[in-house]
N, C-alpha and C positions, 0 to 999 in steps of 0.2 A: 307316333313319335313325339308329338307335342305333349301328350299325356305323361310320358316318362320324364320329360325335361321340366315340367311344371313343378312337381314336388321337390325336385333337387334344387331349384333356384331359391326356394324359401329357407333352406337350411343355412344356419350361420356358418361362417368360415371357422374351421378349427385349426388353431395354430399349435403345433407340438410344443411341449415344455422346453425342449432343447433350443428351439428357434427363439422362444421368448428370452431365454437366458443369453443367447448370442446377441439379440437385439439390445438387451440391457447392458451387456458388456461393451458393445460398440458405442452406445450412447455415453457410457461412463468414460471410455477412452477419448471420445471426441471432446467431452467436457474438460478432461485433463489437459488435452492439447491446447484448448482455447485458453485455459487459465495459465498454462506455461507461456504461451505467446504474450498474454497480457503482462505477466511478470517480467518478461524479457524486453519489454518496450523501453526505449531509451528515456532518460530524464528530459524534462523541458530545458530549454537553453538558459533559463534564469536560475536553475537549481544550484549550480556550483557557485555563482557569484553571491547568492543569498547566504549559503552556509558559510562561505569564507568571510563574508561581512559580519555574520553573527559571531563567529569565533573571534575576529579581530576586535569588534566593538565590546564583546564581553571581557576580553583580556585587557583592553584599554580602560574599560570602566573600573576594573579592579585595581590596575596599576595607578590610575589617577587618584582613586580613593586612598590608597596607601601613601602615595607621594604627597598629597595635599593634606594628609593627616585628618581626613574625614570632612574637609570643607567642600570638596568637589566630588563627584558630579552634582549631588543634591544633598546639601548639608542637613536638611530636615529629616532625611531618611536614616541618618546615622549608619549603624552597621547593616541595615537592610540594603545598603548599596552593594554589599558583598553578595547578598541573595540575588539581586538583580543581575550582577555581573556573572555569577555562576549559572543563573537561568539562561542567559544569552549563550554562554558556552555550551550548556547542555543541549539547547536548541540546535546549535550548530553541529555538535557531535551527533545528535539524533538524525540530522539530515544527511550526514556522511554515511550513515548505515544504509541508506536507500540509494546512494549514488552509484551509477554504473558508468 
């Protein structure tokens, strides 16, 4: 009896192709679920105050530039003040896209 069991123990385990496909499919579905859960995670508590602040500071920067006729916020920057203001606005709007 031990002679018949000996050679069978040395044989590698054969996994049918259908089982391999099923395992790969299950692994892919598990990865999809993990990524979906990561995307559904809530934003940190600082997210909303930061994007609102960026929006308001950008708007205020542009308004002050126009009202002061280019003397404020930084006179040396000239019309680059508009670029700074719009960059702040764009940063705030970009953060709103990820807000949940």
